[in-house]
C-alpha positions as CSV (number, residue, x, y, z in Angstrom):
1,X,47.3,-47.0,-32.5
2,X,46.3,-48.2,-28.9
3,X,43.2,-46.1,-29.3
4,X,42.1,-48.0,-32.5
5,X,43.0,-51.4,-30.9
6,X,40.5,-50.4,-28.0
7,X,37.9,-49.3,-30.1
8,X,37.8,-52.4,-32.3
9,X,38.0,-54.5,-28.9
10,X,34.8,-52.8,-27.8
11,X,33.0,-53.3,-31.2
12,X,34.1,-56.8,-31.4
13,X,33.5,-58.0,-27.8
14,X,30.0,-56.2,-27.7
15,X,29.3,-57.7,-31.3
16,X,30.0,-61.3,-30.1
17,X,27.7,-61.0,-27.0
18,X,24.9,-59.2,-29.0
19,X,25.2,-61.6,-32.1
20,X,25.0,-64.6,-29.4
21,X,21.4,-63.4,-28.4
22,X,20.4,-62.8,-32.0
23,X,18.0,-65.3,-33.4
24,X,18.6,-66.5,-36.8
25,X,15.4,-65.2,-38.3
26,X,16.7,-63.7,-41.4
27,X,19.8,-65.5,-42.7
28,X,20.9,-62.8,-45.1
29,X,21.0,-60.4,-42.3
30,X,23.2,-62.6,-40.3
31,X,25.6,-62.8,-43.3
32,X,25.7,-59.1,-44.1
33,X,26.5,-58.6,-40.2
34,X,29.1,-61.4,-40.3
35,X,30.6,-59.8,-43.3
36,X,30.8,-56.5,-41.4
37,X,32.1,-57.9,-38.3
38,X,34.8,-59.5,-40.1
39,X,35.9,-56.2,-41.9
40,X,36.0,-54.4,-38.6
41,X,38.4,-57.0,-37.4
42,X,40.9,-55.8,-39.8
43,X,40.3,-52.2,-39.1
44,X,38.4,-51.5,-42.4
45,X,35.5,-49.2,-41.3
46,X,34.0,-47.7,-44.6
47,X,32.3,-51.1,-45.9
48,X,31.3,-52.1,-42.6
49,X,29.5,-48.9,-41.9
50,X,27.6,-49.2,-45.3
51,X,26.6,-52.6,-44.4
52,X,25.5,-51.8,-40.6
53,X,23.5,-48.8,-42.4
54,X,21.6,-51.5,-44.1
55,X,21.0,-53.6,-41.3
56,X,19.8,-50.6,-39.2
57,X,17.6,-49.8,-42.2
58,X,15.9,-53.3,-42.0
59,X,15.6,-53.4,-38.3
60,X,15.9,-49.7,-36.9
61,X,15.1,-50.9,-33.3
62,X,17.8,-53.2,-33.0
63,X,20.3,-52.1,-30.4
64,X,22.6,-54.8,-31.8
65,X,22.9,-53.1,-35.4
66,X,22.6,-49.5,-33.9
67,X,25.6,-50.2,-31.4
68,X,27.8,-51.8,-34.2
69,X,27.1,-48.7,-36.6
70,X,27.6,-46.2,-33.9
71,X,31.0,-47.8,-32.6
72,X,32.3,-48.5,-36.2
73,X,31.6,-44.7,-36.9
74,X,33.6,-43.7,-33.8
75,X,36.2,-46.1,-34.7
76,X,36.6,-44.5,-38.2
77,X,36.7,-41.0,-36.7
78,X,39.7,-41.9,-34.6
79,X,41.5,-42.8,-37.4
80,X,41.0,-39.8,-39.3
81,X,43.1,-36.3,-39.0
82,X,41.1,-34.1,-36.4
83,X,39.7,-31.7,-39.0
84,X,38.7,-34.1,-41.4
85,X,37.0,-36.2,-38.8
86,X,34.9,-33.5,-37.7
87,X,32.9,-33.5,-40.6
88,X,31.6,-37.0,-39.4
89,X,30.9,-36.2,-35.8
90,X,27.7,-35.2,-36.3
91,X,26.2,-38.4,-37.8
92,X,28.4,-40.4,-35.1
93,X,26.9,-38.3,-32.4
94,X,23.4,-38.8,-33.6
95,X,23.8,-42.7,-34.0
96,X,25.6,-43.0,-30.5
97,X,22.5,-41.2,-29.0
98,X,20.1,-43.1,-30.8
99,X,21.6,-46.2,-29.7
100,X,21.7,-44.9,-26.3
101,X,18.0,-44.4,-26.3
102,X,17.4,-48.0,-27.4
103,X,19.1,-49.4,-24.1
104,X,21.4,-47.3,-21.9
105,X,22.4,-49.9,-19.7
106,X,25.3,-51.2,-22.2
107,X,28.6,-50.8,-20.3
108,X,30.7,-50.8,-23.5
109,X,28.3,-48.2,-25.2
110,X,28.6,-46.1,-22.0
111,X,32.4,-46.1,-22.1
112,X,32.3,-45.1,-25.8
113,X,29.9,-42.3,-24.8
114,X,32.3,-41.2,-22.0
115,X,35.3,-41.1,-24.3
116,X,33.4,-39.5,-27.2
117,X,31.9,-36.7,-24.9
118,X,35.4,-36.0,-23.3
119,X,37.1,-35.9,-26.8
120,X,34.5,-34.1,-29.0
121,X,34.2,-30.2,-28.4
122,X,30.8,-28.9,-26.8
123,X,29.8,-27.1,-30.1
124,X,29.7,-30.6,-31.9
125,X,28.0,-32.3,-29.1
126,X,30.4,-33.4,-26.6
127,X,31.3,-32.0,-23.3
128,X,32.3,-32.4,-19.7
129,X,28.5,-32.0,-18.6
130,X,27.4,-34.8,-20.6
131,X,30.5,-36.8,-19.6
132,X,29.5,-36.5,-16.0
133,X,26.0,-37.7,-16.7
134,X,27.6,-40.9,-18.3
135,X,30.1,-41.3,-15.6
136,X,26.8,-41.4,-13.1
137,X,25.3,-44.0,-15.3
138,X,28.6,-46.1,-15.5
139,X,28.7,-45.9,-11.7
140,X,25.2,-47.4,-11.4
141,X,25.8,-50.2,-13.7
142,X,29.2,-51.0,-11.8
143,X,30.8,-49.3,-9.0
144,X,34.3,-50.6,-10.1
145,X,33.8,-49.3,-13.6
146,X,32.4,-46.1,-12.2
147,X,35.7,-45.5,-10.2
148,X,37.6,-45.8,-13.5
149,X,35.2,-43.5,-15.4
150,X,35.7,-40.8,-12.6
151,X,39.6,-41.4,-12.8
152,X,39.4,-41.0,-16.7
153,X,37.5,-37.8,-16.4
154,X,39.5,-36.3,-13.7
155,X,42.8,-37.0,-15.5
156,X,41.4,-36.1,-19.1
157,X,43.6,-33.2,-20.6
158,X,41.8,-30.1,-20.8
159,X,41.7,-29.0,-24.4
160,X,41.3,-25.6,-25.6
161,X,39.3,-25.7,-29.3
């Protein structure tokens, strides 16, 4: 349950920052975003995923919308049994990497990427090699966060898949 709370907190923290920076050009998109954000707050992920997909479709280069979709997909997978969640991993990985290409300087996105790369097997797109690249990026953004990331990496349980 702690993992879920952490994931939801990352989504909501970044959402509030990203939404503050967004202009109110399209009130319908803002309403859709607020509904999706509200549903994420109560740990409902299926409907927000659909809503964020609609937002991404309307604005495919929006870091805000892509980030929220990627983070919500990751949170949903965390709730699922490992075998069932594996079916959704490729979509999540694609969305995370697409979002990362839009803006790789987001600390919260880098933390999500690190966690995902450590937890997802290499054959599904994860792996420690990719995690090390993310640690370097986190270290470039913040030395303190970089040290935390290195600690997590070094103490992450070695899993045999």
